[in-house]
N, C-alpha and C positions, 0 to 999 in steps of 0.2 A: 669576482672573487677567485683567487688562485687556489686550485685544489692541490694539496700536498700529496705527492706520491711516495711510495715506499722505496727502500733501497735494496738492491740485489747484492748479496755477498757470495762470492765464490770462495768457499772455505776448504782449504787443503787440510786433510786429516792425517797425512803421513801414511806410512806403509802398512799399518795394522794394529800396532800396540797403542792402546788408548793413552798411555803415558808419553807417547811421542807426538801427541797433539800439542800444538804450540799454545802458549798462554793466551795469545790474542784469539786464536781459533776457538778455544774453549769459551772465552768471554762472548764472542759473537754468537756462537751456538746457543748459549744460555739466554742471551738477550733477544734473539730473533722472535718475531711473531709467528713465522712459518718456517719449518724445517723441511726441505725437499731432498729427496734422494732417489737414486736409480736402483733397479734390480733387473735380473733376467726374469723369465716368465714363471720360474718357481716361486718368486715373491720374496726370497730371503735377501736382504740388503746388507752387504758387508759394510758399507759406509755408515748405515744407521747403527749397526752394532758397535762400531768404533766410537761414534758420537754419543751413544746413549748415556754414558756417565755424566755428560754435560747438559743434557736436555731437561726441560721442565715438564711436569705432568700436564700442564694446561696448554701446551703449544699445539698449533695446528700442524698437521703433517701432510705433505704431498708425496705420494708414492708413485714414481714414474716407472712403469714397467715396460721394458723393451718388448715389442711384439715379436721380434726375431733377434737372434744373436748369431746366426750363420746366414749364408746366402741362400738357404732353402726356404722358399715362401711361395704361396699361391697368390700373393698380391699382384694385381694387374700391372703395376709398375715395377715388379721384381723387388729384389732386396733393397735397392736404393729408394724405390718408391715407398716401400713400407717404412723405412727409417725416416725419410723426409717427412712423411705424414705424421709419424710419431713425434718428431722434434717440433713440428708446427703445433700439434695439439698440446704438447708439454709446455711449450713457450706460452701458449694461450692460457693455460691454467695458472702459470706463475704470473703472467701479466695481469690477470684478474686480481690477484692479491696485491701486487704492486700498485695498480691503479686505485685500489681501495685504501692505500696508505699503509699497508703492512710491509714490514721488512721481511725479506726472504733469505734464509741461509741455505744455499744449494751446496750439498756436501759432495766432496770429490776425494776419493782415495788418492794418496800421494799428493801431487801438486795439481791445482786446477787447470794449469796451462801446459801440462806435460802428459800427452796421450790420455786426456781426460774427457769425460762426457760433458763437463761443465762448459767447455768452449763452444759447444753447439748452442747452448742457451745464451751465452754471452753475445754471440753474433746476432741473435734474434732479438735481444732485449736491451743491450747496452746503449743503443742509439735512442731509446725512448725513456730509459730510467737510469738513475744514478747507479753505478756498479763499482764494486771494489773487490780486489783479489787479496785473499789471505794465503800466502804461499805455504806449502807444506813440504815435509821431507819426502824425497822421491824414493821409489822402490830401488833405484840404482844405488843410492847412498845406503839404504838398509841392507841390500844384498852384499855390498862391499864390506859393511860392518860385520855381517854374519860370516863372511869369508875370512875376515881378520888379516887382510894384507892390503897394501896400497894398490889402488886401481891404476893410477897414472902418476908419473913424477917428471920433473924437469920439463923438457920440451915435447914430451909424448902427447899424442892426440888420442882422445877418447871418442870412439864412434858409437853412436846409439842407433841400433837397427831394429826395425819391426820384423818379427818372425814371419809376417805375411808377405814379405818380398818374394820375388821370383827366385828359385834356387840358384840360377846362374849369377844373378846380381848379388845375392847374399854371399855367395862364395867369393866373388871378386872383391867385394868390400871387406870381407874378413881377411883376405890375403893381404890387402893393402893397409890394414889398420895396425897401429901400435897396440891399442887395447880396444876392447869392444864390450858393449852390453846389448844383449838381444832380448827384446821385449815381446809381449803377445805370444806366448808359447801355446799351451794347450794342444789342440790337434795339429798345430804346425810343427811339433817337436821332431817328428821323423825327418822333415825337410831341413830343419835347423841342424840336427846332428850330422846329416850327410854333408851339409855345406861346411860344417866345422872340419869334418874329416877331409873333404876335397881341398880345403884351403890349408891343410896342415896344422890346424889350430886345436884339434880335438884333445890332444894330450894335455894342453894347458888350459882347458876350458872347464868351468865349474857351474853346476846347476844349483840354484837356490830357490826353494819353494816356501811361500808364505813367510817371507823374512820379517823378523821382529815379533812374530806371534808364537803362541805356545805350540803351534804345529809346524814350526820352522824345520826345514830339512836342507842339508848341504851335501852334495854328492859330486864326484867327478862326472862330467857331462856324458861320458861314454857308458856309465853304469846305470843310467836311468831307465826304468821301465816306461817306454814311451806311451803305453796305453793308460798310464795313471797320472799324466801330467796335467795339472789344473791351469787355468788361465793366469792365476796369480803366481807365476813362477818366472824366473829370469835366468839367463845364462851370461856369465861374465868370463871374459878372457883378460886377465890382468896384464898390464904392460911390464912392470918391474919384475925381476926374478924374485920369488918369495924367499924370505930369509928365515921363516919359521914354518913348521909343519902346518898344512892346511887341513881343515875338517875333511875327513873321508879319505885322506891320502894313504892311511894304513889299510884301506879297504882291500886292495888287491893282494896284499900280503896275507890278510886274514881270510880271504875267500878260499874255500876248499877247491882243490884242483879239479874236482868233478863238477863244480858249479859253472854253467855256461856264462860267457860274457853277456852282460845286459840283464842278468837276473839279479834282483834286489835281495840282499841278505842283511840280517839285523846286525847292527854294530852297537856296542854298549855306549850309552850317552846320547844316541840318536833318537829323536822323537818321531815315531811313526805317524803316518797320516791317520788322523782320527776319523771315526765313522760319524754318523749323525749324532747331534747332541741328544742326550737322553735325560729324562726327568723322571724321578720316582713317582710324581703325582701327575697323572694324565688328566687333562681338563675335559672339555666337551665342545662339540660344534652344534649350534642351534641355528637352523635355517629359518629366517623369518620373512613374512610378507608385510610391508608397510601399508598395503592398500594402494589405490591408484594415485592419490595426490593430496587429498585433504587429510590433515593430521587427525581429524575426528574419526576417520575410518581405520586408524591403527588400533588394534585391539589392546585391552589392558594386559593380556598375556604377553603380547609382543613388546609392549612398552616396558614391562618388567624385565624381560630377557635382555633388551637393549641396555637398560640401566645396570644390569648385573655383569655385562660383558667386559672383559679386559681388552678385547680387540674387536674391531669392526672390519669386515672384509666385504667389498662389493664394488659395483660400478660407481664411478665418481658421482654421477647425478643422483643416485639413490643414497649414497653415504652422506651427501650434502643435506639431505632431508632430515637427518638424525641430529638432535641437539648435541653440541659439544659438551663432553664431560671431562673434568680434570682427571688425569691419569689414564684415560682410555686411549688406546692407540688406534688410528684410523688408517686402513690400508686400502686406498682407492685405486682403481685401475680401469683400463679400457673395457668396453662392453663386448669385446670379441675374444676374451681369454678366460672363458668359464672354467675349463678344465684346470688351468693353472691356478685360478683363484681357489678352486676347490682343494687342490693339493696344498696350497699355502695355508688355508684354514685348518686342514687336518694336521699339518705339521705344527702349527702354532698350538693346537689343542694337545698334541702329543707331548709338547714341551711344558704343558701345565696351564695353558691359556683357556679362558672361557670365551669362546669365539662365536660371535653372531655374524652369520653370512646374510647380507641384506639384499632383499629383492623388493621390487615394486609389486603391487597387486598381491596375488597368492604365489608363494614360492614354488608350488607344484604345477603351475600352469605356465609353460614356456619360460621358466625362470631357473633359479639356482638349485632347487631341491634335487632334481634329476642329476645335475652335474656332480653335486656333492656325494650323493648316494652311489652313483656310478664309480667315482674315484675311490670311495670308501670300501668298495668291494675288493680293491687291491689288498693282498694279505698284509702289507706293511702297516696298514691302518686298522688292523683287526681289533686292537684294544681301545680305539678312540670312539666314544659314544657319539651318536648323531641323532638329533631330534628335529622335527619339522613342525613349525607353528603356522597355521593357516592365516590367510588374510583375505580381504574383500577383493574379488577379481575385477579386472578392468571391464570385462563383459557384463558383469552384474551391475557395476557402477553406471555404465552407459545405458543399460536396459532400464535401470531405476529412474533415470532422468526423463524417460519418455513413457514409462508405464511397465508393460510386461511382454515385450516382444519375444522373450525366451520362456514364455509360460507353458510351452509344451516341449516335446522332444527337440533337442538342438545339438549341433556339433560345433566344436571349436577347431579351427584350422589356421596354421601360420603360413603366410605366403612366402616367408623367407626360404630361399633355396641354398642357404649357406651350409646347412647340416643335412639336407636331403635334396635329391635332384628334383628339378621342376616337373618332370614327367610323373613323379609320385604325387606331388601337390595337385597336378591337374587331374589325375585319376581319382583322387579323394574328393576334390571339388565336384567332379562330374557325378560320382556315386552319391554324395550327400544331396546334391541338387535333384537327382533323379528320385531320391527317397522322399522328397518334399518335406525336409526339415529346415527350420531356421538355422542360420550359420553365423557364428561370431568369428570374424576375421581379424587375427592378430598380425602384427608386423607386415602391414600391407605394402609399404614402400620405404625406401631410404634414399639418401643423397645419390647413391650409385645404382640403386635398383628401383627403377621407375616404371618398367613396362608390365609388371605382373598384374597390376590392377586392371589394366585394359584387357589382358588375356583372361583374367578371371571373369570379367563382365561378359565376354564373348561365350565362355563356357557355360555360365549360368543362364544366359538367354536361350541356350539350346533346350533348357528344361523349365524355365520360369517366364512368366508373363512380364513384359516390359513395365507394367504398372505395379510390380511387386514392391512393397515398401522397403526402403533401405534407411537405416539410421547411421549417421556419421557423427561420432563423438570424438572430439579432439581435446586433449589435455583435461579430461573430466576430473574435477576436484582440484585442478590447478588454477593459476591466475589468469590463463588465457582460454578458459573453457569455452567451447562452442559445440552445440548440438543441433543438428538439423535432420529433418525427415524428408527424403526425396523418393522418386521412382527409380527403379533399377535402370530403366532405359535412359534416364537423365544423369546417371553417375558419370562424373568427369574425373578421370584419373589424376588430372593436374591438381585437384583439390584435396588429394589424399597424401599424407606423409607418414613418417614413422610414429608420430604421436597420435595418430588417428586409429580408432577401432571402428570397424564396420559391423553392423548386424543386418544380414540379409533375411528378409522375411520368407515365410512359406506361403502356400496358397491359402492358408487359414489365418494369415496375419492381416489385421485390419487397422486402419487409421481412423480415429474419431475426433470430432471437434472438441478441443479442450475448454471451450467457453470464451467469453469476451476477454480479449487481451491475453489469453493463455495459449501456450504451445499445443499443437495437436498431441493426442495420446495414441499410443500404439500398443496393441496386444495380439498375442497368438492364442486362438481359441483352445480351450481345454478339450473340446470334443472334436473328433475328426469324422467328417461325413464323406463316405465313399460314394 
């Protein structure tokens, strides 16, 4: 039997104005089973905003959040390693939909094959799945229209240059070009302006910001405040001599002689850069815990909050556990961008959304409640209400499977050293072990972090008997649940992964026979005998 796979659409959205989306692009967006889009870590997607008028309430959404947007990262593979890992994971998410027979419309601002994120998915998926490109109006065309003068004519050659080029190469190419369009501005603008000046093209160069949108601005390139240049801006050097006044040309004449060059002054008819969108009705953020895996462990209070939400924000794996509801927007992301997820949720609520931030287990135990509350302390979110709804913890779920190993004093410790150094983890492990309490161990290992379980075992054996009971609970409440009781001395780090929770017993923890055919039962005595 042949399994029918879905089709990947690379949909060009044009430069920003939803009315510049082509008829075909609008149709594909409306018909697609899944709409996918990129954003930076703040979570706000320009592409989704353009496409929203054409989307259906019941569509699945895949929100692909870049882990980095500059070359600053602590990833062991550097910037390129972080980006390659992101593209591989994003392609995997889209491939899962395509393999299941769903059509996927991957949105691209401008044209999908012109300095677009789409091409990275095309390279990774088009050899396995049917793919089709829907071209879009480029930002170069939109900027030229905003400028209102021909860009090239006759035999003139238009050169398109990225602002990320080296200064010397950019200067050389500008000097040799009949006409030029310089893309990827933002923080590169000081270099771009110097290259324009060094090549003798600055006086004929124009800056166009957010072309075709309500925040469009057109300025002489020399008059731009370089500290305020967004990524979605472009510089044009037209080839033909303009025959009509260009936007902003009267600027130098209108500038007061006391105004220093490079200072932006207001001109009638010019649309200033807008601040954050504001909404008269602020929504709220509710941080919820689904419980460890079984839907029966999700509380009625959490279920009601999820049903009432306009937006769900969370790690992809947890978002996928929530039933799809028509009209509800799902903002899934990687599990290492907690602060960015929190800011996105608060921003959505400030704009009027009822936002549920989704965690597994209890949101206050190594989950999203702390991240949201920490971010909400920023004064910009002062008016956004935040609530936290508890859930069944992974530690309690694992404990319940074997009895009551946490029946007396216990501590919970995460072995992850991503947010705290390992020497802090080690000191806390040693202190709790010396205090003779049971310990619930979260985040014991990952694909990159495998040595901590062995180091933990060595630390604990300095204070605990090798026969101390240890409970290993993996995917408890999930389809691959496995629970075992072993001795601390027999703990094999190779058997532990990120989906495993460990409970290390105390000297008062006992294992008893569960009866014929039953698993052993574990409890920690309520009384402590010195």
